N, C-alpha and C positions, 0 to 999 in steps of 0.2 A: 503494500499499498503506500505509494511516493506521489510525492506533490511537487511541482517546478517552479525553481526560485532564479533567481539571476545568480551568476557565478560571483559577481565581485558586491551582491548586494548583502547586507546583515543575515543571517542565519534565525528564523522565527524559531520561539523556546518551542519546547515540546511538551505533550502531553495536557494539562489544564491549562497549564501557561500558555500552549500556544491556542488553544479556543480562545482564551481572554483576550490576545493580542487580533486575535482575527476577527472577534467581533467587533471589538475596537473600530478596525480597519472599516469593517460593514458598513459602521454606522457614521464614522466619518468621513467616507466616502462622499455621501451625498452632501459635505459641507465644500465641498470644492464644486459638484456643480452647478452653480449657482442658480436650481432652480425657485428658490423665493418661500418665502412662509407657507407651511403647511403640503406641499406640494409632494413632498417624500412618502409613502404611506410604511408607515411602520408593520403590517401586516406584511407587506413586501420585504422588508428587512429582516422579521421575523423566520418566515420560511427561507431565507437565503442562509439566515445564521440556523436553523437547523440542517439544512444540506451540508454546512462546512464544518458542522459536529459530525454529522454520519460520517461522512471521510472521512474525518479525523479518527472516527474511533475505526472502522474498518483498516488503516492503517497502524493503529496499536495492537488491535489484534493479529495481524501478521501471522506471519506462519506458523501451523501448526506442527511440532513435532514431538508430540506428547499425547496417549490414550488418555483423553476427558467425554464426560459423559457432557452434554448438552446445559442441564444443571447447573455443574460444575462450573464451566466457561460464565455463565450470567453472573453467577455468585461471587466469584474470582474477579473477573474481568470488567463485566460490564456494569452491574448494580452500584449505582452511587448512593452514599451518605447523603441524606437530601441538606447536609450542609455544606456538602462537596460540589452541590450543582453549580458547573461556569457562570460564570460571569464577565463583561468586558465591554465598555463602553453605555453604562445603565442596564445591557441587556441580562436575563437570564438565562439557562437551559439546562432543562431536567432533563434527566431519560430513564426511562423504566423497562423493563422486561416484560413482555407482555405474553409470550409462550416458549417454550423448550422444547426439544425432543431432541432424541439421538444421540449418537456418540462418535466420537473420533475412531475408528477400531479399522485395521483393513482397509476394505472398501467402504464402509459406512459412512456418513453423513451426520453431522450436526447441524440443527438450525434454530437460532435463536430470533426473534422476533422482538425489537427494540420502537418502545417511541421516545420522542423528541419532543417536548413543548418547552417553547422558549417565548418569555415577555418581552418587549420594547417598550420603554416608556419614552413617552412626550418629550419630543426636546427644540423650547421655543426657539426661535434666531439669536443669534449674538449681535446683531444688525438690522438695523432695516432693511429688509429687503431681504436678507440674509438667508440661508437655507433652515430648513427644519423639517421634521418628521413628527409624524401623530403619534398617538400611542398604538401599540399593536402586539396579536399574538399569532402564534401558529403552532400546530400540531402536524409533527410528521412523522410516518412509520416505516422501519427498514427491516428486511430479512437477511439476515448472515447466516451464511453457508462455512461450515468445517468440513475440513477431509483431512486426514494425516497425512503430512509433508507436500500439503497445498497449501498456496495464501487464502487467505478467507477473504470470501467474495461477498458483495451487499448488490441489494435492489430495493426500491421503493416500492411497500405496500400499501393497500389501503388500511384506515388506522379505523381498528372495531373500538364502539361505543364502550362508557365503563371504566370504571377502577380496574387498576393493575392485579392480578392475583397477587398474593401472597408470594413473596421474593421465593426465590429455592436455595436450598443448604449444599456447598461445596462438601461430594463428598473428601473421605480422609485421603490423601495422597501417602502411598506407600516407602515409605524410607527407613534406611539404616539406622536403628535408635539414638537418640542422642547422645548414651553413652556408652557406645557400640566402641570407640578409642580404647576405652577404659577396659570394657571385656575383653576386647581381643587382646589387648596389652596384658592383661591377666593370666589368659588361656595360654599366650607364648613365652611366657614365663618359668611356668610348670611344666608343660607337656614335653614330649620326647617324637622322635618321630615318627615311632608306631602310633602314639596317641593323637597326634596332630589332628586330623582331620575328623575322627570324631568329636573333641573335645570343644574344636571351632563348632560343629554343627550341634553341638549341645548349648553352646553362650548364642546360638543365633537361629531358634528351633523354628522361625517364621517361614511358612512356605513359600513366601512371596522374596525371600532373602536367598541368594546365590552364596555358595560356598567354593572355594575351589584354594586347595592346599597341597603343597608340595615339599619337597627337601633337597637345594640346592646346594651344591659343593659346600657340606655344613651347615648351612645356614638353612633355619625355619621361612617357609615363606607362606603367606594367605592371602586371600582376596575374597571379602567381603561382600555383596554389594546388589542394589535392586536395578536389573538392567534398563527395563523401562523408563526409568527414571533417568539413566546414567549416574547412578548415587554408587560408589565405588569410596571400599576403604581398604588400604592397602598394606601390612606388614611385615616387618623382618626381622627377624630375631638370630644377630650374626654367630659367627662361632665362637666370640667371645662374647655373649649375651646383652650383649645391645640391641635393643628395640628404635628401630627405624620406621621411616617413612617415606619411601622410594619415589622421589617424583616422576610423571610423566607427561606426557600430551594427552589433555582430556578428548582429544580428536578420537582416539583409541577406544571411546566408551561409544564411541556413535553406532546404529546397527550396520552389521556388514562389516566391523572392523574386528579388534582383537576382545572388548568385551572387556569385562572384571573379571581377568585369571591373571593368575600368577606371572603368565607370559609376560606381564606390561613389566615384571623384573625380570626373569629369568631369559626372556629371549625377545626384550623389547623392537619393536617395530622400527626400523630404518627408513 
C-alpha cells in the first residue's frame, strides 16, 4: 500500500500523524482556491477525508505473513480506542469494524468491513471574501481483504445502517514462554548428551513449540521455537560449561529456509 510524493519534498508523518497531516491539507487546500465565503462544502471535505484514511489504513495493514483470523486482525490492527480518533484541521475521523470473517491460512482469505465516520467543523473566512467551508460529515465503508503472503486490498462498499457490533477479541498468539530463556538455560546446565532431547521437551511440552537438539563438537545445542511466528530461542552449552546465545540472520526463520533448528549454529547458511 503506497502513496506518491515528490522526491525532493518533505516526507509526510506516518500512521495517525500522517492522517492528521492529510486532513489538515484537505481542509487548508480550499483556502487557496479563492472561492469565497461558504462555497466549499464540508460534506465534500469529509468524504475526501474518509477516502484518505481508508487508503492509509490499507497501507498500514500491508503484507500478510502470519496466520490470523479476521477477528484478530480487526481487534489488533483496525479497531480504534475512541480516544484515538484521528483529527486534523479540526476534522475528526472515527473507524469501526462492522463485519469480519475467514482467516489468512493457506489459500483462505479473511475480510473485514470498516466504516469511517468523518465530521468537519464550519470554517469561517479569515478575511472579507476569503475561503471558508460549511460544517459537514460523511460516512463511507470499505471492505479489506487479506491473504497469506499477499498485500492487503480494499474496495468501497455500501454502508449498512445501525450501530457497529461489539468488537471482536484477538486470539492469543502462540509464543515461546516469557521465561523460556531461563527454562532452557536451566536444562542445559544439568543435561547430558543422552538426556538433552527429553529434558528440553519436558521443559517445553506445548504442542505448538518445536524442539531440536544436538551435540556438536562437545557442545550441547538446543533450538526451541514457534515456526509460524518466526519465534526462536537458540542456546548452546560450550564444552567449558558456558551458556551462549549464537547470533544468526532472522531471515533464516522464514518459510522455506532453515527454520528454528540447531543448524543455525551447527551449519549456518552461507
